[in-house]
N, C-alpha and C positions, 0 to 999 in steps of 0.2 A: 331521538336515538343518540346515544353518546358515541364518542370515538371508539371506546373499548367495545361497545356492542357492534359497531360497524366492522372493526377488525376481526372480531370473533365470527361474524357472519361471513366475512370474506374467506377466512380459513376453511370454513365448513361448506365448500362447494357453493360459491356465491350465486345468487339468482341473477337473472338478466337485469332486473330493476336496480339491484345493489351495484352491479358493475357500471351501469349507465350513470347512476347518481353520483358515485364517487369520482369517476373520471370526468364527467361534465363539471362537477364542482371544482376540480383541479384546473380545468381550462379557464374558469372565471378569474382565477388569480393572475394568469398570464394576460388575459384580455384587459384587466385593470392596469397591469403594468404597462401595456402598450398605450392605453389611454393617457396615463400620467406622462409617459415619455413624449407623446405627440402634442398634447393640448395644454400642458403646464409649461410656461415659458422658462427657459434656462437662465440662470444668473449671468453666465458668460457663454461665449460661443463654444459649442461642443461639436466635434466631428462625428460623422457616420450615424447621425440620429435616425435617418430613414432606413439605413441598412440594419441597425439594431432593432428598430421597430418591425422590419420585415422578418427578421429571425425570430423574434418573440411571437409574432403573429403566426408563423409557421408552426411553432411549438403548440400554440393554442389551437390551431386548426387540426393538428395531429391528435390532440387530446379529444377534441370534439368528435372526430371520426372514430377514435377508439371507443368513446362513450356510446356513440350511436350503434357501433358494431356489437359491443357487449360480449356476451358469451359466444356469439357466432364466430368471433375471431379466435376462439380457442385459448391457447396458452397466452397469446399476446394480450387478449382482453382481460384475462385473469391477472396477468402481471400488472397491467395498468391500474386495475382496481386495487390490488394490494399495495401498489406504490402511490396511490392517489393522494393520501394525506401528505406524503413527502413532496409530490409534484406541486400540490397546492402551496405548501410552505415555501418551496423554492420560488414560485411565481410571486408570492407576497414579499419574500425577501428581496427579489429583484426590484419590485416597486418601491420598497422602503429604502433600498440602496440608492435608487435614483433620486428619491425625495431628499435624503440626507446629504447628498453630494451635489448633484447638478441643479436641483431646484431651489434648495434653501441654503446650502453651504454650511449646514451645522457641522458636518465633518469637513475640515478645511482641506483644500488642495494645496500642493500636490501629494500630501501625505496620504490622503484617501482618494484615489482616482475614481472617476465616474465609470459607469458601465461602458460608455462610449469609448473612453480612453483605453479600457481593457480590450475591447474589440479591435481597436486600432493596433494595439501591440500584436495580437494574434494574426491580424491580416497582413501586416507589413514586416514584422520581425520573426515570422514563423521559421524561416530557414535557420537562423541562429539558434532559436529555441529548440528546433528539432535536432540540430547537430549537437547541442549541449546535452539534450536528453539521451541521445544515442551514445554519446561518449560516457555519460554517467552509468548507463545500463551496462556497457561493455566493461568499464572499470569495476563496477560492483559485481558483475558476473565472475570475473577472474578472481577477485579477492574472496568472494563467497565460496567459490568452487574449491580453491586451495585450502581455505580455512575449514570448510566442511569435511574435506577428505582427511586433513591432518587431525582434526578433532575426533572424527569417527575412528580412525586407526588408533589414536591415543586412548580413547575410551574403551575400545575392544581390548587393547593390551592391558589396561588397568583392571578391567572387569574380569579378565580371564587368567592373567598371570599374577601371582603374588609378588614375584620379583619385580615386574614392571610397576606394579602398584606401589611397592615399597620405595622405589627410586623416584617415581613420577609424582606421587601424591604431594610431597612437600613443595615441589616446583609449581604444581598446579594450584596449590592453596595460596602461595605467596606471590607468584608472578601472574597467574591468571586473572585475579580480581583487579589488577592495575588497569586503569582506563587506557585504551589504546592510544588516545591522544597524548598521553604522557610520554609516549615513545617518539613523538614527532621530531624533536631535535636529533635524536640518535638515528632514526630511520632515514632522514634526509641526508645525514652525514655518511652512513654506511652504504646505502644503495646508490647506484650510479645515476639514476634518473628519478625525477619526482614521481613519474608514473609507477615505477616499480616500488618505490617507498609507499605510495598510496595503496597499492595492492597488498603489501605486507601489513599495513595497519588494518585494512579491512579484514584480511585473513586472520589476524591476531584477535580481533574483536569477535569473529565468528567461531574460532576454534574452541575458545574456553567453554561457552555454554554447550556446544555440541559434545565436547569431551566429557564434561561432567554428567550430562544426561545419558550419554551412551554408556558410560561407566556404571551409572546407577541402574540402567536397564539390564545390562549384562549381569550385574551382581544380584539382581532381584529375580532372575529366572529360577523357576522351581527346579530343585536338584533332582526330583524324580524324573524329569524329562531326560536328563543326562543318563541316569541309571538305566532307563528303559532303552535308550538308544545304544548304550554300551552293550547291553545284553543281546542286541541284534547285530553286534559287530561293527558299530560305528567307529570311525577313526576320529582323532582329535580335530582334524580339519572339517570333517562332517559335522561334528558337534558345534563348531564355531559358526559355520556357514549355514547349516540347516536347522539348528536348534537355538543357539544363543542369539544370533542376529535377528531372525524373524520375531522371536519373543520380545526383543528389546526395541523393535521398530517404533512402537508408540512413544517411548521415551526419546528416541532419536529425532523424531519429527518435532517434538516439543523443543528440543535443543536447536533444531534448524530454524524454527520460528523465532526463538529468542536471538539466535545469531543474526538472522536477517534483520530484525528490528534494530539491534545495536549497530549493525554495519551501515545502516542509513545515516546515523548521526556521524559516524567516522568518515563516511563518504563526503558529506558536505564540508566538514572541517578540512579534510585533506585537499579537496578541490579549491577551497578558499585560499589555502596557504601554498600549495605546491604546483598544481597543474595549470595548464593554459586553456582549458576548456571544461565543459561540464556545467551542470546546473548550479553547483556551489560557486564556481567561477563566475557564472552569469549573474548570480545574486550579488556578489561583491562588485562586479562591474556596474550593475544597475544602481546599487547604493552609492557608489562613487560619483556617478553622474546625476544623482538625485532623481533617477527615473523610477519612481515608485510604482507606476503602472507595470513596467517591465518586471519589477521585483515581485509584485503580487502574481503576475502571470507565471513566473518561474516557480513560485510556491504552489500554485494550482497544479502545474504540470508535475511537480515533485510529489505532491499528494496523490495524484492519479497514478503515477509510476509506482510508488510504494504500495498503494492499495492493490494495484494490478498484480504485482509480483507476489504479494502475500496470498492473493486469491489463487494465483497459479500454483503456489506451493500447496494450498489446501486441496486443489483439484488433484494434484499428484498424490497427496496423502489419502484422499478418498479412493483412489484407484488401487493404491498399494495395500492399504488397510481396509479392505472392503467390509470386513466384519465390524469396523468401528465407524462406518460412514454415518454422518449425522450426529455423532456423539459430541464432537467439537465443531462449532459453526463459526463462519466468518461472513 
């Protein structure tokens, strides 16, 4: 049976045998990684070998239990079966990573740290990583909030009022596409602190796509909706808040997704150049000390943070736009 056949079978209410087979197969990848870690000698001394082997063994044991439980575990069992190929790939990737770094040295250190070195970073430097991540989230949240509000209001004004559209369109076309990082020298000169300058840069990168997509959404609303509402005595404020904005929300959320993606890049650049904390600052600090394991750990945390925030935004979208739930997936 091919991988495509297994995936199709999993989607269509997988049987007990399919769930067990896929999950138990995934556990073999982690068992192999543990065997390579313990029984293949390292080229040089590596810390925390037993601790890492214990962690990987726990993952393999959990997959074995999930496989034996199968459909009896309900949603958890079906989840493990649907993610089985990926869980197997991650286990094989961990084994390959160990072989290429700690066992053979094909990927030279310190540029390519071993799994043990990565575990050491998370065990002993987690307070600094956690503080940097929380600082980045707070900085991103402020910039994204102000940028989303500004872009949303600008987009509504441009889509509803011809006068606002007349004056704002040239500015939006010529100033909006400029990269937010191009404003770095001016922002750090105008704003009193590096933190406020970073918030401005993130807000600027967020406001442009939100404004353009909100404008497009308001302008594309069917005019018949307005006429029907007017015949029922609707005021202009009612038309904006109850007709135009709800109909434009799918476009608004697309702008929010685009703004959140661009704000991540601006966040890292701003933290590298201006602030004294954050994951961007941590990356630069790790690079300066040639602590490549710390640098990769920061990249891992940053990827998890970005993916988590986008997932959260998708959850909000699915709750607000119930009629479009599942149309756009993440």
